[in-house]
PQR file with spaces between the fields and no chain letter, atoms N, CA, C, O and H, PARSE charges and radii, in Angstrom:
ATOM       1  N    MET     1     -48.336  -19.642  -73.041 -0.4000 1.5000
ATOM       2  CA   MET     1     -47.557  -18.415  -73.042 -0.0000 2.0000
ATOM       3  C    MET     1     -46.097  -18.746  -72.776  0.5500 1.7000
ATOM       4  O    MET     1     -45.528  -19.613  -73.439 -0.5500 1.4000
ATOM       5  N    SER     2     -45.505  -18.085  -71.843 -0.4000 1.5000
ATOM       6  CA   SER     2     -44.081  -18.188  -71.574 -0.0000 2.0000
ATOM       7  C    SER     2     -43.807  -19.174  -70.444  0.5500 1.7000
ATOM       8  O    SER     2     -44.601  -19.287  -69.509 -0.5500 1.4000
ATOM       9  H    SER     2     -45.967  -17.381  -71.304  0.4000 1.0000
ATOM      10  N    PRO     3     -42.688  -19.886  -70.527 -0.5600 1.5000
ATOM      11  CA   PRO     3     -42.310  -20.760  -69.417  0.2800 2.0000
ATOM      12  C    PRO     3     -41.766  -19.978  -68.226  0.5500 1.7000
ATOM      13  O    PRO     3     -41.413  -20.563  -67.202 -0.5500 1.4000
ATOM      14  N    ILE     4     -41.701  -18.670  -68.362 -0.4000 1.5000
ATOM      15  CA   ILE     4     -41.204  -17.830  -67.274 -0.0000 2.0000
ATOM      16  C    ILE     4     -42.338  -17.558  -66.296  0.5500 1.7000
ATOM      17  O    ILE     4     -43.448  -17.213  -66.702 -0.5500 1.4000
ATOM      18  H    ILE     4     -41.988  -18.195  -69.193  0.4000 1.0000
ATOM      19  N    SER     5     -42.059  -17.712  -65.023 -0.4000 1.5000
ATOM      20  CA   SER     5     -43.079  -17.510  -63.995 -0.0000 2.0000
ATOM      21  C    SER     5     -43.415  -16.024  -63.846  0.5500 1.7000
ATOM      22  O    SER     5     -42.660  -15.150  -64.272 -0.5500 1.4000
ATOM      23  H    SER     5     -41.158  -17.992  -64.693  0.4000 1.0000
ATOM      24  N    ASP     6     -44.552  -15.771  -63.241 -0.4000 1.5000
ATOM      25  CA   ASP     6     -44.974  -14.392  -62.997 -0.0000 2.0000
ATOM      26  C    ASP     6     -43.929  -13.654  -62.167  0.5500 1.7000
ATOM      27  O    ASP     6     -43.628  -12.489  -62.428 -0.5500 1.4000
ATOM      28  H    ASP     6     -45.165  -16.481  -62.895  0.4000 1.0000
ATOM      29  N    ARG     7     -43.391  -14.324  -61.188 -0.4000 1.5000
ATOM      30  CA   ARG     7     -42.362  -13.716  -60.336 -0.0000 2.0000
ATOM      31  C    ARG     7     -41.123  -13.329  -61.155  0.5500 1.7000
ATOM      32  O    ARG     7     -40.545  -12.260  -60.959 -0.5500 1.4000
ATOM      33  H    ARG     7     -43.636  -15.270  -60.976  0.4000 1.0000
ATOM      34  N    GLU     8     -40.732  -14.208  -62.066 -0.4000 1.5000
ATOM      35  CA   GLU     8     -39.573  -13.919  -62.908 -0.0000 2.0000
ATOM      36  C    GLU     8     -39.859  -12.755  -63.856  0.5500 1.7000
ATOM      37  O    GLU     8     -38.973  -11.945  -64.127 -0.5500 1.4000
ATOM      38  H    GLU     8     -41.202  -15.076  -62.225  0.4000 1.0000
ATOM      39  N    LEU     9     -41.092  -12.669  -64.361 -0.4000 1.5000
ATOM      40  CA   LEU     9     -41.453  -11.550  -65.233 -0.0000 2.0000
ATOM      41  C    LEU     9     -41.345  -10.232  -64.487  0.5500 1.7000
ATOM      42  O    LEU     9     -40.844   -9.249  -65.032 -0.5500 1.4000
ATOM      43  H    LEU     9     -41.812  -13.328  -64.141  0.4000 1.0000
ATOM      44  N    TRP    10     -41.818  -10.201  -63.229 -0.4000 1.5000
ATOM      45  CA   TRP    10     -41.699   -8.979  -62.417 -0.0000 2.0000
ATOM      46  C    TRP    10     -40.231   -8.635  -62.178  0.5500 1.7000
ATOM      47  O    TRP    10     -39.843   -7.468  -62.235 -0.5500 1.4000
ATOM      48  H    TRP    10     -42.226  -10.999  -62.786  0.4000 1.0000
ATOM      49  N    ALA    11     -39.423   -9.650  -61.911 -0.4000 1.5000
ATOM      50  CA   ALA    11     -37.993   -9.415  -61.687 -0.0000 2.0000
ATOM      51  C    ALA    11     -37.327   -8.883  -62.960  0.5500 1.7000
ATOM      52  O    ALA    11     -36.488   -7.984  -62.896 -0.5500 1.4000
ATOM      53  H    ALA    11     -39.738  -10.598  -61.865  0.4000 1.0000
ATOM      54  N    CYS    12     -37.699   -9.432  -64.096 -0.4000 1.5000
ATOM      55  CA   CYS    12     -37.151   -8.946  -65.375 -0.0000 2.0000
ATOM      56  C    CYS    12     -37.549   -7.496  -65.604  0.5500 1.7000
ATOM      57  O    CYS    12     -36.725   -6.681  -66.019 -0.5500 1.4000
ATOM      58  H    CYS    12     -38.380  -10.162  -64.148  0.4000 1.0000
ATOM      59  N    ALA    13     -38.802   -7.172  -65.336 -0.4000 1.5000
ATOM      60  CA   ALA    13     -39.278   -5.800  -65.527 -0.0000 2.0000
ATOM      61  C    ALA    13     -38.485   -4.835  -64.650  0.5500 1.7000
ATOM      62  O    ALA    13     -38.058   -3.778  -65.114 -0.5500 1.4000
ATOM      63  H    ALA    13     -39.471   -7.834  -64.999  0.4000 1.0000
ATOM      64  N    ALA    14     -38.289   -5.194  -63.398 -0.4000 1.5000
ATOM      65  CA   ALA    14     -37.532   -4.339  -62.483 -0.0000 2.0000
ATOM      66  C    ALA    14     -36.086   -4.196  -62.952  0.5500 1.7000
ATOM      67  O    ALA    14     -35.510   -3.111  -62.882 -0.5500 1.4000
ATOM      68  H    ALA    14     -38.635   -6.052  -63.020  0.4000 1.0000
ATOM      69  N    HIS    15     -35.505   -5.292  -63.428 -0.4000 1.5000
ATOM      70  CA   HIS    15     -34.119   -5.258  -63.903 -0.0000 2.0000
ATOM      71  C    HIS    15     -33.976   -4.365  -65.139  0.5500 1.7000
ATOM      72  O    HIS    15     -33.035   -3.576  -65.228 -0.5500 1.4000
ATOM      73  H    HIS    15     -35.973   -6.174  -63.485  0.4000 1.0000
ATOM      74  N    VAL    16     -34.895   -4.485  -66.079 -0.4000 1.5000
ATOM      75  CA   VAL    16     -34.828   -3.661  -67.291 -0.0000 2.0000
ATOM      76  C    VAL    16     -34.947   -2.188  -66.913  0.5500 1.7000
ATOM      77  O    VAL    16     -34.212   -1.353  -67.442 -0.5500 1.4000
ATOM      78  H    VAL    16     -35.659   -5.126  -66.006  0.4000 1.0000
ATOM      79  N    LEU    17     -35.855   -1.864  -66.013 -0.4000 1.5000
ATOM      80  CA   LEU    17     -36.006   -0.472  -65.580 -0.0000 2.0000
ATOM      81  C    LEU    17     -34.735    0.038  -64.906  0.5500 1.7000
ATOM      82  O    LEU    17     -34.296    1.159  -65.163 -0.5500 1.4000
ATOM      83  H    LEU    17     -36.451   -2.542  -65.583  0.4000 1.0000
ATOM      84  N    LYS    18     -34.153   -0.782  -64.051 -0.4000 1.5000
ATOM      85  CA   LYS    18     -32.942   -0.373  -63.340 -0.0000 2.0000
ATOM      86  C    LYS    18     -31.765   -0.228  -64.304  0.5500 1.7000
ATOM      87  O    LYS    18     -30.980    0.714  -64.194 -0.5500 1.4000
ATOM      88  H    LYS    18     -34.510   -1.693  -63.842  0.4000 1.0000
ATOM      89  N    THR    19     -31.649   -1.141  -65.226 -0.4000 1.5000
ATOM      90  CA   THR    19     -30.519   -1.161  -66.151 -0.0000 2.0000
ATOM      91  C    THR    19     -30.613   -0.078  -67.218  0.5500 1.7000
ATOM      92  O    THR    19     -29.613    0.560  -67.546 -0.5500 1.4000
ATOM      93  H    THR    19     -32.287   -1.907  -65.315  0.4000 1.0000
ATOM      94  N    HIS    20     -31.812    0.134  -67.764 -0.4000 1.5000
ATOM      95  CA   HIS    20     -31.965    1.029  -68.911 -0.0000 2.0000
ATOM      96  C    HIS    20     -32.594    2.375  -68.570  0.5500 1.7000
ATOM      97  O    HIS    20     -32.609    3.277  -69.408 -0.5500 1.4000
ATOM      98  H    HIS    20     -32.625   -0.384  -67.498  0.4000 1.0000
ATOM      99  N    GLY    21     -33.105    2.522  -67.367 -0.4000 1.5000
ATOM     100  CA   GLY    21     -33.665    3.802  -66.936 -0.0000 2.0000
ATOM     101  C    GLY    21     -34.697    4.347  -67.902  0.5500 1.7000
ATOM     102  O    GLY    21     -35.631    3.644  -68.286 -0.5500 1.4000
ATOM     103  H    GLY    21     -33.093    1.789  -66.687  0.4000 1.0000
ATOM     104  N    ALA    22     -34.528    5.599  -68.295 -0.4000 1.5000
ATOM     105  CA   ALA    22     -35.488    6.260  -69.176 -0.0000 2.0000
ATOM     106  C    ALA    22     -35.546    5.610  -70.558  0.5500 1.7000
ATOM     107  O    ALA    22     -36.521    5.803  -71.284 -0.5500 1.4000
ATOM     108  H    ALA    22     -33.768    6.170  -67.983  0.4000 1.0000
ATOM     109  N    ASN    23     -34.528    4.850  -70.930 -0.4000 1.5000
ATOM     110  CA   ASN    23     -34.513    4.169  -72.227 -0.0000 2.0000
ATOM     111  C    ASN    23     -35.138    2.779  -72.184  0.5500 1.7000
ATOM     112  O    ASN    23     -35.128    2.070  -73.190 -0.5500 1.4000
ATOM     113  H    ASN    23     -33.736    4.693  -70.340  0.4000 1.0000
ATOM     114  N    ALA    24     -35.681    2.381  -71.041 -0.4000 1.5000
ATOM     115  CA   ALA    24     -36.255    1.043  -70.899 -0.0000 2.0000
ATOM     116  C    ALA    24     -37.375    0.767  -71.907  0.5500 1.7000
ATOM     117  O    ALA    24     -37.383   -0.301  -72.520 -0.5500 1.4000
ATOM     118  H    ALA    24     -35.690    2.957  -70.224  0.4000 1.0000
ATOM     119  N    PRO    25     -38.321    1.694  -72.097 -0.5600 1.5000
ATOM     120  CA   PRO    25     -39.375    1.409  -73.082  0.2800 2.0000
ATOM     121  C    PRO    25     -38.824    1.187  -74.496  0.5500 1.7000
ATOM     122  O    PRO    25     -39.305    0.323  -75.229 -0.5500 1.4000
ATOM     123  N    ARG    26     -37.823    1.967  -74.863 -0.4000 1.5000
ATOM     124  CA   ARG    26     -37.204    1.786  -76.187 -0.0000 2.0000
ATOM     125  C    ARG    26     -36.527    0.423  -76.284  0.5500 1.7000
ATOM     126  O    ARG    26     -36.638   -0.261  -77.301 -0.5500 1.4000
ATOM     127  H    ARG    26     -37.432    2.669  -74.267  0.4000 1.0000
ATOM     128  N    HIS    27     -35.832    0.035  -75.230 -0.4000 1.5000
ATOM     129  CA   HIS    27     -35.165   -1.268  -75.210 -0.0000 2.0000
ATOM     130  C    HIS    27     -36.182   -2.394  -75.416  0.5500 1.7000
ATOM     131  O    HIS    27     -35.959   -3.304  -76.214 -0.5500 1.4000
ATOM     132  H    HIS    27     -35.742    0.591  -74.404  0.4000 1.0000
ATOM     133  N    VAL    28     -37.284   -2.323  -74.699 -0.4000 1.5000
ATOM     134  CA   VAL    28     -38.319   -3.350  -74.817 -0.0000 2.0000
ATOM     135  C    VAL    28     -38.908   -3.356  -76.230  0.5500 1.7000
ATOM     136  O    VAL    28     -39.103   -4.421  -76.817 -0.5500 1.4000
ATOM     137  H    VAL    28     -37.465   -1.583  -74.051  0.4000 1.0000
ATOM     138  N    ALA    29     -39.187   -2.181  -76.770 -0.4000 1.5000
ATOM     139  CA   ALA    29     -39.746   -2.093  -78.124 -0.0000 2.0000
ATOM     140  C    ALA    29     -38.784   -2.702  -79.150  0.5500 1.7000
ATOM     141  O    ALA    29     -39.210   -3.385  -80.081 -0.5500 1.4000
ATOM     142  H    ALA    29     -39.029   -1.316  -76.293  0.4000 1.0000
ATOM     143  N    GLU    30     -37.493   -2.448  -78.973 -0.4000 1.5000
ATOM     144  CA   GLU    30     -36.506   -3.017  -79.886 -0.0000 2.0000
ATOM     145  C    GLU    30     -36.468   -4.534  -79.789  0.5500 1.7000
ATOM     146  O    GLU    30     -36.375   -5.228  -80.801 -0.5500 1.4000
ATOM     147  H    GLU    30     -37.147   -1.893  -78.217  0.4000 1.0000
ATOM     148  N    ARG    31     -36.541   -5.042  -78.570 -0.4000 1.5000
ATOM     149  CA   ARG    31     -36.546   -6.501  -78.372 -0.0000 2.0000
ATOM     150  C    ARG    31     -37.782   -7.117  -79.021  0.5500 1.7000
ATOM     151  O    ARG    31     -37.686   -8.121  -79.727 -0.5500 1.4000
ATOM     152  H    ARG    31     -36.617   -4.479  -77.747  0.4000 1.0000
ATOM     153  N    ILE    32     -38.935   -6.514  -78.779 -0.4000 1.5000
ATOM     154  CA   ILE    32     -40.179   -7.040  -79.358 -0.0000 2.0000
ATOM     155  C    ILE    32     -40.096   -7.006  -80.881  0.5500 1.7000
ATOM     156  O    ILE    32     -40.482   -7.970  -81.542 -0.5500 1.4000
ATOM     157  H    ILE    32     -39.013   -5.698  -78.205  0.4000 1.0000
ATOM     158  N    GLY    33     -39.598   -5.910  -81.441 -0.4000 1.5000
ATOM     159  CA   GLY    33     -39.467   -5.807  -82.885 -0.0000 2.0000
ATOM     160  C    GLY    33     -38.549   -6.864  -83.470  0.5500 1.7000
ATOM     161  O    GLY    33     -38.874   -7.488  -84.480 -0.5500 1.4000
ATOM     162  H    GLY    33     -39.285   -5.127  -80.904  0.4000 1.0000
ATOM     163  N    ALA    34     -37.408   -7.063  -82.837 -0.4000 1.5000
ATOM     164  CA   ALA    34     -36.447   -8.054  -83.325 -0.0000 2.0000
ATOM     165  C    ALA    34     -37.031   -9.464  -83.253  0.5500 1.7000
ATOM     166  O    ALA    34     -36.863  -10.263  -84.173 -0.5500 1.4000
ATOM     167  H    ALA    34     -37.144   -6.556  -82.017  0.4000 1.0000
ATOM     168  N    LEU    35     -37.713   -9.756  -82.157 -0.4000 1.5000
ATOM     169  CA   LEU    35     -38.308  -11.082  -82.003 -0.0000 2.0000
ATOM     170  C    LEU    35     -39.455  -11.298  -82.986  0.5500 1.7000
ATOM     171  O    LEU    35     -39.637  -12.398  -83.507 -0.5500 1.4000
ATOM     172  H    LEU    35     -37.850   -9.106  -81.409  0.4000 1.0000
ATOM     173  N    ALA    36     -40.222  -10.246  -83.233 -0.4000 1.5000
ATOM     174  CA   ALA    36     -41.315  -10.343  -84.203 -0.0000 2.0000
ATOM     175  C    ALA    36     -40.754  -10.618  -85.599  0.5500 1.7000
ATOM     176  O    ALA    36     -41.276  -11.465  -86.324 -0.5500 1.4000
ATOM     177  H    ALA    36     -40.074   -9.352  -82.810  0.4000 1.0000
ATOM     178  N    LEU    37     -39.694   -9.903  -85.972 -0.4000 1.5000
ATOM     179  CA   LEU    37     -39.068  -10.129  -87.274 -0.0000 2.0000
ATOM     180  C    LEU    37     -38.508  -11.544  -87.399  0.5500 1.7000
ATOM     181  O    LEU    37     -38.487  -12.121  -88.486 -0.5500 1.4000
ATOM     182  H    LEU    37     -39.271   -9.215  -85.383  0.4000 1.0000
ATOM     183  N    ALA    38     -38.058  -12.093  -86.279 -0.4000 1.5000
ATOM     184  CA   ALA    38     -37.518  -13.449  -86.269 -0.0000 2.0000
ATOM     185  C    ALA    38     -38.613  -14.515  -86.203  0.5500 1.7000
ATOM     186  O    ALA    38     -38.332  -15.709  -86.298 -0.5500 1.4000
ATOM     187  H    ALA    38     -38.075  -11.625  -85.395  0.4000 1.0000
ATOM     188  N    GLY    39     -39.861  -14.072  -86.040 -0.4000 1.5000
ATOM     189  CA   GLY    39     -40.968  -15.022  -85.965 -0.0000 2.0000
ATOM     190  C    GLY    39     -41.100  -15.725  -84.628  0.5500 1.7000
ATOM     191  O    GLY    39     -41.713  -16.789  -84.546 -0.5500 1.4000
ATOM     192  H    GLY    39     -40.089  -13.101  -85.963  0.4000 1.0000
ATOM     193  N    ASP    40     -40.537  -15.148  -83.586 -0.4000 1.5000
ATOM     194  CA   ASP    40     -40.561  -15.755  -82.243 -0.0000 2.0000
ATOM     195  C    ASP    40     -41.758  -15.214  -81.456  0.5500 1.7000
ATOM     196  O    ASP    40     -41.632  -14.253  -80.698 -0.5500 1.4000
ATOM     197  H    ASP    40     -40.039  -14.283  -83.652  0.4000 1.0000
ATOM     198  N    SER    41     -42.912  -15.843  -81.645 -0.4000 1.5000
ATOM     199  CA   SER    41     -44.123  -15.355  -80.974 -0.0000 2.0000
ATOM     200  C    SER    41     -44.064  -15.534  -79.462  0.5500 1.7000
ATOM     201  O    SER    41     -44.624  -14.722  -78.726 -0.5500 1.4000
ATOM     202  H    SER    41     -43.015  -16.624  -82.260  0.4000 1.0000
ATOM     203  N    ASN    42     -43.400  -16.577  -78.987 -0.4000 1.5000
ATOM     204  CA   ASN    42     -43.254  -16.758  -77.538 -0.0000 2.0000
ATOM     205  C    ASN    42     -42.380  -15.665  -76.942  0.5500 1.7000
ATOM     206  O    ASN    42     -42.668  -15.158  -75.858 -0.5500 1.4000
ATOM     207  H    ASN    42     -42.945  -17.237  -79.585  0.4000 1.0000
ATOM     208  N    GLY    43     -41.315  -15.299  -77.644 -0.4000 1.5000
ATOM     209  CA   GLY    43     -40.454  -14.228  -77.182 -0.0000 2.0000
ATOM     210  C    GLY    43     -41.173  -12.890  -77.163  0.5500 1.7000
ATOM     211  O    GLY    43     -41.010  -12.101  -76.233 -0.5500 1.4000
ATOM     212  H    GLY    43     -41.081  -15.711  -78.525  0.4000 1.0000
ATOM     213  N    VAL    44     -41.970  -12.638  -78.198 -0.4000 1.5000
ATOM     214  CA   VAL    44     -42.760  -11.405  -78.248 -0.0000 2.0000
ATOM     215  C    VAL    44     -43.714  -11.358  -77.072  0.5500 1.7000
ATOM     216  O    VAL    44     -43.821  -10.332  -76.399 -0.5500 1.4000
ATOM     217  H    VAL    44     -42.103  -13.279  -78.954  0.4000 1.0000
ATOM     218  N    ALA    45     -44.411  -12.461  -76.815 -0.4000 1.5000
ATOM     219  CA   ALA    45     -45.370  -12.509  -75.713 -0.0000 2.0000
ATOM     220  C    ALA    45     -44.680  -12.292  -74.367  0.5500 1.7000
ATOM     221  O    ALA    45     -45.226  -11.628  -73.485 -0.5500 1.4000
ATOM     222  H    ALA    45     -44.324  -13.295  -77.361  0.4000 1.0000
ATOM     223  N    THR    46     -43.492  -12.846  -74.214 -0.4000 1.5000
ATOM     224  CA   THR    46     -42.748  -12.676  -72.968 -0.0000 2.0000
ATOM     225  C    THR    46     -42.382  -11.216  -72.759  0.5500 1.7000
ATOM     226  O    THR    46     -42.578  -10.677  -71.670 -0.5500 1.4000
ATOM     227  H    THR    46     -43.049  -13.384  -74.930  0.4000 1.0000
ATOM     228  N    TRP    47     -41.848  -10.564  -73.799 -0.4000 1.5000
ATOM     229  CA   TRP    47     -41.462   -9.160  -73.665 -0.0000 2.0000
ATOM     230  C    TRP    47     -42.675   -8.252  -73.513  0.5500 1.7000
ATOM     231  O    TRP    47     -42.591   -7.213  -72.858 -0.5500 1.4000
ATOM     232  H    TRP    47     -41.688  -11.002  -74.684  0.4000 1.0000
ATOM     233  N    GLN    48     -43.795   -8.627  -74.106 -0.4000 1.5000
ATOM     234  CA   GLN    48     -45.018   -7.851  -73.894 -0.0000 2.0000
ATOM     235  C    GLN    48     -45.454   -7.954  -72.431  0.5500 1.7000
ATOM     236  O    GLN    48     -45.917   -6.976  -71.845 -0.5500 1.4000
ATOM     237  H    GLN    48     -43.863   -9.471  -74.639  0.4000 1.0000
ATOM     238  N    ALA    49     -45.302   -9.142  -71.851 -0.4000 1.5000
ATOM     239  CA   ALA    49     -45.636   -9.327  -70.435 -0.0000 2.0000
ATOM     240  C    ALA    49     -44.693   -8.510  -69.547  0.5500 1.7000
ATOM     241  O    ALA    49     -45.117   -7.945  -68.539 -0.5500 1.4000
ATOM     242  H    ALA    49     -44.925   -9.937  -72.327  0.4000 1.0000
ATOM     243  N    ILE    50     -43.429   -8.451  -69.922 -0.4000 1.5000
ATOM     244  CA   ILE    50     -42.461   -7.640  -69.178 -0.0000 2.0000
ATOM     245  C    ILE    50     -42.841   -6.169  -69.282  0.5500 1.7000
ATOM     246  O    ILE    50     -42.811   -5.445  -68.287 -0.5500 1.4000
ATOM     247  H    ILE    50     -43.085   -8.910  -70.741  0.4000 1.0000
ATOM     248  N    ALA    51     -43.197   -5.728  -70.484 -0.4000 1.5000
ATOM     249  CA   ALA    51     -43.588   -4.330  -70.691 -0.0000 2.0000
ATOM     250  C    ALA    51     -44.800   -3.961  -69.841  0.5500 1.7000
ATOM     251  O    ALA    51     -44.860   -2.870  -69.274 -0.5500 1.4000
ATOM     252  H    ALA    51     -43.221   -6.316  -71.292  0.4000 1.0000
ATOM     253  N    LYS    52     -45.753   -4.867  -69.757 -0.4000 1.5000
ATOM     254  CA   LYS    52     -46.954   -4.620  -68.941 -0.0000 2.0000
ATOM     255  C    LYS    52     -46.573   -4.427  -67.470  0.5500 1.7000
ATOM     256  O    LYS    52     -47.105   -3.543  -66.798 -0.5500 1.4000
ATOM     257  H    LYS    52     -45.705   -5.753  -70.217  0.4000 1.0000
ATOM     258  N    ARG    53     -45.671   -5.240  -66.986 -0.4000 1.5000
ATOM     259  CA   ARG    53     -45.238   -5.128  -65.592 -0.0000 2.0000
ATOM     260  C    ARG    53     -44.389   -3.875  -65.370  0.5500 1.7000
ATOM     261  O    ARG    53     -44.449   -3.262  -64.304 -0.5500 1.4000
ATOM     262  H    ARG    53     -45.239   -5.957  -67.532  0.4000 1.0000
ATOM     263  N    MET    54     -43.601   -3.499  -66.374 -0.4000 1.5000
ATOM     264  CA   MET    54     -42.831   -2.262  -66.266 -0.0000 2.0000
ATOM     265  C    MET    54     -43.774   -1.067  -66.133  0.5500 1.7000
ATOM     266  O    MET    54     -43.539   -0.166  -65.327 -0.5500 1.4000
ATOM     267  H    MET    54     -43.552   -3.997  -67.240  0.4000 1.0000
ATOM     268  N    ALA    55     -44.827   -1.071  -66.921 -0.4000 1.5000
ATOM     269  CA   ALA    55     -45.804    0.020  -66.854 -0.0000 2.0000
ATOM     270  C    ALA    55     -46.436    0.089  -65.473  0.5500 1.7000
ATOM     271  O    ALA    55     -46.636    1.175  -64.930 -0.5500 1.4000
ATOM     272  H    ALA    55     -45.017   -1.803  -67.575  0.4000 1.0000
ATOM     273  N    ALA    56     -46.748   -1.065  -64.907 -0.4000 1.5000
ATOM     274  CA   ALA    56     -47.332   -1.088  -63.565 -0.0000 2.0000
ATOM     275  C    ALA    56     -46.336   -0.576  -62.530  0.5500 1.7000
ATOM     276  O    ALA    56     -46.709    0.160  -61.616 -0.5500 1.4000
ATOM     277  H    ALA    56     -46.586   -1.948  -65.347  0.4000 1.0000
ATOM     278  N    LEU    57     -45.076   -0.964  -62.672 -0.4000 1.5000
ATOM     279  CA   LEU    57     -44.059   -0.507  -61.720 -0.0000 2.0000
ATOM     280  C    LEU    57     -43.837    0.996  -61.814  0.5500 1.7000
ATOM     281  O    LEU    57     -43.727    1.663  -60.785 -0.5500 1.4000
ATOM     282  H    LEU    57     -44.773   -1.562  -63.414  0.4000 1.0000
ATOM     283  N    THR    58     -43.771    1.531  -63.004 -0.4000 1.5000
ATOM     284  CA   THR    58     -43.530    2.956  -63.139 -0.0000 2.0000
ATOM     285  C    THR    58     -44.751    3.769  -62.739  0.5500 1.7000
ATOM     286  O    THR    58     -44.620    4.906  -62.287 -0.5500 1.4000
ATOM     287  H    THR    58     -43.861    0.988  -63.839  0.4000 1.0000
ATOM     288  N    GLU    59     -45.920    3.201  -62.902 -0.4000 1.5000
ATOM     289  CA   GLU    59     -47.146    3.881  -62.475 -0.0000 2.0000
ATOM     290  C    GLU    59     -47.171    4.032  -60.964  0.5500 1.7000
ATOM     291  O    GLU    59     -47.575    5.077  -60.453 -0.5500 1.4000
ATOM     292  H    GLU    59     -46.026    2.277  -63.269  0.4000 1.0000
ATOM     293  N    THR    60     -46.747    3.009  -60.248 -0.4000 1.5000
ATOM     294  CA   THR    60     -46.771    3.062  -58.788 -0.0000 2.0000
ATOM     295  C    THR    60     -45.597    3.845  -58.223  0.5500 1.7000
ATOM     296  O    THR    60     -45.628    4.274  -57.070 -0.5500 1.4000
ATOM     297  H    THR    60     -46.418    2.161  -60.663  0.4000 1.0000
ATOM     298  N    GLU    61     -44.554    4.031  -59.042 -0.4000 1.5000
ATOM     299  CA   GLU    61     -43.373    4.752  -58.570 -0.0000 2.0000
ATOM     300  C    GLU    61     -43.382    6.217  -58.978  0.5500 1.7000
ATOM     301  O    GLU    61     -42.405    6.929  -58.744 -0.5500 1.4000
ATOM     302  H    GLU    61     -44.529    3.682  -59.979  0.4000 1.0000
ATOM     303  N    ALA    62     -44.454    6.670  -59.575 -0.4000 1.5000
ATOM     304  CA   ALA    62     -44.523    8.070  -60.021 -0.0000 2.0000
ATOM     305  C    ALA    62     -44.410    8.990  -58.806  0.5500 1.7000
ATOM     306  O    ALA    62     -45.039    8.743  -57.777 -0.5500 1.4000
ATOM     307  H    ALA    62     -45.248    6.091  -59.765  0.4000 1.0000
ATOM     308  N    PRO    63     -43.621   10.034  -58.924 -0.5600 1.5000
ATOM     309  CA   PRO    63     -43.470   10.937  -57.791  0.2800 2.0000
ATOM     310  C    PRO    63     -44.784   11.656  -57.467  0.5500 1.7000
ATOM     311  O    PRO    63     -45.571   11.995  -58.351 -0.5500 1.4000
ATOM     312  N    VAL    64     -44.979   11.865  -56.211 -0.4000 1.5000
ATOM     313  CA   VAL    64     -46.176   12.594  -55.746 -0.0000 2.0000
ATOM     314  C    VAL    64     -45.864   14.073  -55.776  0.5500 1.7000
ATOM     315  O    VAL    64     -44.849   14.508  -55.232 -0.5500 1.4000
ATOM     316  H    VAL    64     -44.339   11.589  -55.493  0.4000 1.0000
ATOM     317  N    THR    65     -46.717   14.840  -56.399 -0.4000 1.5000
ATOM     318  CA   THR    65     -46.505   16.285  -56.446 -0.0000 2.0000
ATOM     319  C    THR    65     -47.342   16.915  -55.336  0.5500 1.7000
ATOM     320  O    THR    65     -48.494   16.544  -55.112 -0.5500 1.4000
ATOM     321  H    THR    65     -47.542   14.486  -56.840  0.4000 1.0000
ATOM     322  N    ARG    66     -46.747   17.852  -54.669 -0.4000 1.5000
ATOM     323  CA   ARG    66     -47.453   18.547  -53.587 -0.0000 2.0000
ATOM     324  C    ARG    66     -47.958   19.883  -54.091  0.5500 1.7000
ATOM     325  O    ARG    66     -47.303   20.566  -54.878 -0.5500 1.4000
ATOM     326  H    ARG    66     -45.811   18.154  -54.851  0.4000 1.0000
ATOM     327  N    GLN    67     -49.113   20.226  -53.624 -0.4000 1.5000
ATOM     328  CA   GLN    67     -49.720   21.489  -54.054 -0.0000 2.0000
ATOM     329  C    GLN    67     -49.652   22.518  -52.971  0.5500 1.7000
ATOM     330  O    GLN    67     -50.116   23.643  -53.158 -0.5500 1.4000
ATOM     331  H    GLN    67     -49.644   19.671  -52.985  0.4000 1.0000
């Protein structure tokens, strides 16, 4: 897979979320698309791993609604 460590992938995911906010998923999709078109399977796999961690981070950060 990627030479990037799990810790670095989590840090990248947090950075993308902080930097791009609500547009983070679009940013990741654009990166994956560009890398796929370029034939960079390692880059695609890396960004897919980042996307997976972003999903986990946003899932745990969802606001709690009170009833």
